[in-house]
N, C-alpha and C positions, 0 to 999 in steps of 0.2 A: 504494500500500500504506500502511495506517495505521501510524504509527511511534511513537505516543505512549507505548507501554509497551515498545517494542523497544529493545534496545541493540545498536548496531553496533560489534562488536569490532574492526573493521578500521581504525578511526581514533580518535585521541584518546589520552590517558594510559592506559597499559595497566592498572596496578593500580587506578586510579580506576574504570575500566569493569568490571574483574573484581569489585571490591568491590560496586559498584552491582548487578551481575548476581547476585552470591552472596548479598547480604543478604536478599532475599525468600525464597530457598531455605533459607537459614539460619533465618530466622524460621519458615518452614514446618516445618523439622526440629524446632525448639523446640516448635511446636504439636503435632507428632506425638509428641514425647517427653512433652509434657504429657498428651496423651491416654493414652499407654502407662503413664505414671506413675499417673494417676488410675485407669486400668483395674486396675493392680496394687494400688493402695491399696484400691480397693473390694473386689477379690477377697481380698486379704490380711486385711482387717478384717471382712468379712461372710461369708467362707467359710473352709474349713480349709486347712492347708498342702498337702494333696494336690491341691486345686483350683488353688492357686497354682502348684504344680509342673506340673500338666497344661497350663495356659495357657502357661507358659514353654517347655515342650518341644514344643508343637504347631506352632511356627513352622517347624521344619525340614521336615516333610512337605509343607507348602504351598510352601515355597521350592523344594523338589526338583522338584515338578511344574510350577512356573511359570518356573523359571530359564531354560530355553531360549528361551521366548517373550520374557521380559524382556530377555534379551541381544539378541534380534533387534530389540526396541523401542529399545535403545540404538543399534543399527545404523541404525535409522530416524532417530534424532536426529542422528547423525553426518552422514548423507547430507543431511538437511534443512539443517544448518549450512553444509555445503559449497555447496549450492544457493543459500542465502541470501548467502553470500560472493560467488558469481558473479552474483547478481541474476537467477537462472533461475527465473521464476515458473511456467512451464509444467511443468517437471520437478517442482517443488515440489507442484503440484496433483496430479500423477500419483502421487507418492510417498505423499501423505496418503490419497488414494483407495484405492490398493492396500493400504496398511497397515490401513485400516478393514475391507476385505474379509478380509484375513488374520486379523484379530482374531476374527471370527465363526467362521472355519474352525477355529481352534485352541481357542476357549474352551469350546464345548459338549463335545467329546470329553474335554478335560482335567477338566471338572467330573465327568463319569461315571467317569473313571479314578480321580480323587481319592476319590470316595465309596467305590469298590470297594477301592482299594489302601491307603487311609489306615490302617485297623487293622493291616494286615500290616506297614507301615512302622514303626508304633509298636512292634510286637513285635520287629522287627529292632533297634530303638533300645533295647530292654531297659527300656522304661518299667515301673516297679514296679507290682505288682498293685493297690496301694491308690490309684494315680493313673491306672490304665489306662482305667477306665470314663469318668472325667471327660474324659480326653484324646480318646477316641473321639467322645463327644458334641460336644465343642467343635469338633473337626476336621470332623466331618460337616456341621455348620452352616456353618462357614467356607468350605468348598468350594462351597457354593451361591452364594457371592459372587465367584467367580472372574471372571466376565464383567465385573463392575463394577471389580474390582481391575485386571485387564489393560487394560480400556478407559481408565481414568483414567491409568495409567502411560504408555500409548502416547500419549495426547493431551498429557500434560505433557511428554513427550519431544519431540514435534513443536514445541510452543511454545518450549521451551528452545533447540532448534536454531535457531529463528527469532530468538532473542535476547530472548524474552519470558519472564522468570522471575517476574514479578509474579503471573501468573495462578494458578500452583500455590499461592501463599500464600492467595489468595482461596478457592480450592476447599478447601484444608486447614482454613482457619478455620471455614468452614461445617460441614465434615465433623466436625471435632473437637468443636465445640460440641454438635452433635446426638449424637455418640457418647458424650460425657460425660454429657449429660442422660439418654440412654437407659440407659447403664451404671448410673447411680444408681437410675433407675426400676426397671429389670428385676432388678438384683442386690440392691441395698440395700432397696428397698421391696417388690417382688414376690417376693424371695428365689428367683430362678430360677437361681442359681449360675452355672456356666460356660455354660449354655445361654443365659441372658440376656446375658452378655458377648459371646457369639458373634453373637447376633441383632443387637445394637447395632452390632457391627462391620460386618456385611454391609450393613445399611441405610445406614450412613455411606459405604461403598464405592460403592454405586449412586448415591447423591446426588452424590458427588464426580465420578463419570463423567458424569452428566447435566449437571451444572454446566459441566464442561469443554466438552461439545459445544455447549451454548448460547453459551458465551463465544466459541468459535472461529467459529461461524456469524455472530455479531454483530460481532465485532471484525475478523475477517479474511474478509469475504465473497468476496474474490478466490480463496480456496482452494476454494470450492464444497463445503464440508465437509458430510457427511450422517451421519445417525444409523445408517442401514442401509447394507449394502454397495451400491456404485454402479458401481465400475469396478475392473478387475483387469488390470494389465499385466504380462505374464510377464517382460519385460526389466527392469522396475523391481523386481519381486520377486526376480529373480536377483541384482540388485545389492544389495538389502537383505540377502539371505541371505549373500552373499559377505562382507559386512562384519559382519553380526550373528550368523551361525551360530557362528563361532569364539568370540565373546563368550558366546553361549548355552551352547555345550558346556563352556566354561570354568566358567560359572556352575553347570552341571549337575554337573561333577566336584567343584566347590566344595561344592555342596549335599550330595552324597553324603559328602564329607569331613566336613561339619558333623554329619551324622547319625552317622558313625563316632565323631567326637569327643563328641557328645552321649551316645552309648552308654557312653563312659567315665565321663562325669559322672553318668549315671543309675545306673551300677553302684555309686556311693557312697551311694545311698539318697535318699529324698524330701527330707530336710533339706538335703542338699547341692544337690539339684536346685533347690529353692526359693531357696536362697542365691544360686545362679548366676543364676536368673531375676530376683531383686531387684537383684543387683549390675550386671547388664547394663543396667538402667534408668539407673543412674548413669553408666556408661561411655557410654551413648547421649547423656546430657546433655553430657558433656565433649567428645563427638566431633561436635557439630552442625556444626562448620565443615568437616569432612572432605568430606561429600557435596556441600555447596554449592560449595566451591572446586574440587572435582573436576569437577562439572558445568560450572562456569565454564571450567575448563581444556579440557574437551572442545569446548565451543562456541567458545572463543577459537581453538583450533587448527584446527577445521573451517572457520570463517569466514575466517581468514587464509590457510589453504591454498587455499580457493576463490578468494580475492582475489589469490593469488600474492604475498603480502607476506611474504617470507622473513625480512626483518629483524625484523619484529614477532614472528614465530614463534620466532626465536632468543632474543629478549629475554624472552618470556613463559615459555619452557620451564622455567626454574628459579625465576623469581620467584614464580609462582603456587604451586607445591608448598611452597616454603620459607615463604611467608606462612601457608599452611594449617598447616604444622608448628608455627610459632611460636604461633599462636592455640590450637592443640590442647594444646601443652605448658603454656601458662598456665592454661587451663581444667582440665586434668588435675591439676595440682599443687594448685589451689584446692579442687577437689572431693575429692581424696584426703585433704587436711587435715581437711575437715569431714565425712568419709564416715560416721563412726559415728552422729552425731545424725541425719543425713539418712536413713540406713538404718533407724533406729529408727522412722521414720514409716510404714514398710511392714509391719513385723511386730515382735512382742514376743517371738518365739521365740528364746531365748538361743543355741541351737545354730545356727539359721539365720543370726543376726546375726554370730556368730563367723566362720563360713565366708565370709559376704558381705564382711566387712571385709578378710579375708585376700585374697580375689579382687581387690578394689579396689587394695590396696597393691601387689600383684604386677603387675597389668596396666596400670592407668591412668597411672602416671608415664611409661610408655614408648609410649603410643599416638601421640605426635607422630611417631615413626618411621614408623608406618603411614600417617599423614597425608601425609608427604612421598612415600612409596612410592605411595600411591593417586593423588596429584596427578600424578606423572610418568606413571603408567599411563594415566590419563584423557587426558592431553595426547597421548601417543603414539597412543592409540586414535583421538583426534580427527583426526589426520593420516592415518588409514586403516591404520596399521601395527599390526594386531591380533594377529599371530602371536607376536611376541616377548613381549608382555605376557601372552598366554595361557600360553605355556610357563613363564614366571616364576611366574605364579599357581599353576599346577599343581605346580611343584616346591616352592614355598613351603608349600603345604598337604600334599602327599603325600610329599615327600621330607624335609621338616623338621618341620612342626607335628605331624602325626599320629604319626610315629615317636617324636619327643621326648615327646609326651603319653603314649603307651603305655609308654615307658621309665620315665617318672616314676611312672606308676601301678603298674608291675610291680616296679621295683627300689626305689622310695622310698615315696611316700605319695600315693594317688590324689586326696586333697583338695588337693594342690599342682599338679594337672594344668594349671591355667591358666598356669603358667610357660612353657608351650610357645608361648604367643601372642607375648610380646615377643621370644623367640628367632627365631620365624619372621618377625616384622616386620623385624628387623635384616637377615636374609637377603634379604627381598624388596626393601628399599630399596637395598642394595648392588648387587643384580642389575639393578635398573632404572636406577641411575646409570651402569651399564656400557653402557646403550643409547646414551649420548652419545659412545661410541667407535665406533659402528656406521657402516657405509658410507652408509646412508640419511641419517643425521644429518650426516655430512661433506658430503654433497651439498647439504643444506639450508644448511649454513654457507657453502659455496662460492657458492650462489645469492644468499645474503644479502650476501656480500662484493661480488659483481658489482653488486647493486642499490645498494650504498653508493658504489662507484666511478663508477657511471653516474648 
């Protein structure tokens, strides 16, 4: 097996390996944020605030329909990491082949469902009438890119599970450059509004997917990876679903919750919608470390569980989340301090800027709590313990964030609804810290102690 770009998490300094693994993903997240920022800049400067609001609110319907599959894709990545830790190449081939077949089984129906259900979901979200038409147009085009979106995410998950986090950076770099160029061309030059932005996005999605296939076939020929479905093993699919379905259902409930929350945001009008859309670009910039270190935590946990190195598991369990939290805290405070001039690059609408600054000051200084929470959840998922994190995620959203958000909107002022986020972050982190009191974690600690004494 070629190992030039792979990182073996089962040996060597833990944080050095985690950082080396996380850096390409972090750089990829920065590229993705760069694209999202340019996309918003182009829409904000060459279109109206209704178009900006439409693009910002249309992510939730796509997320709702893709969430179950993306959760199963995470399950694939976890199983791949465990196979990699065990050096089990035969199972690794079967997992990747079965996952490719499953991709096509899911993608085509989801595209059709998305095209038909998109407008209905937007109505449920209470998208204002002045932004509704733009939202439907943008969403209808985006759903045509589902196959490319799902295919890329699946392949990137397989590569991350194997310890190769560099590949995603290459794919995203190519995709972002093409996306930015096409955004400027279609929106700024050809004046195609949200239609042009959506077309640029789906072209980039398909290019990323195709690049990932070519890369895997060239760098890892031992996987015998194919573009079209080749092999389908029921036993492998059953294992993938056993790990991935709880994650997917959790994602699904989370996506429904996001739509419920978005309806509260939308009820405050187009200016507040646009402000939240712009503000989330800045929170995305500050949070680039979260996804990368969470992916590292999952791969680290899966590989070391597969290798049965419980001492390393115990050491990495808190180090990785805490390091992610420290980086996120630093970035959050810096961006909060400079938020007003940065936000001014996106729009000159005074009302939009006022609400966007408020959003940043309430949310961003506390996202380090979410970084720690997400790091622990990703680690626990990596060792196959997906049920407890699923319950915590559901409670964090449905028992804390949504009730608090609605209470703020009903009893106080809906334009402060974002305060529900840091409150829910604190609950989630506390609940996940409690996992280290569980029976399963005591077993891992006991096994680690036996390894030390022997």
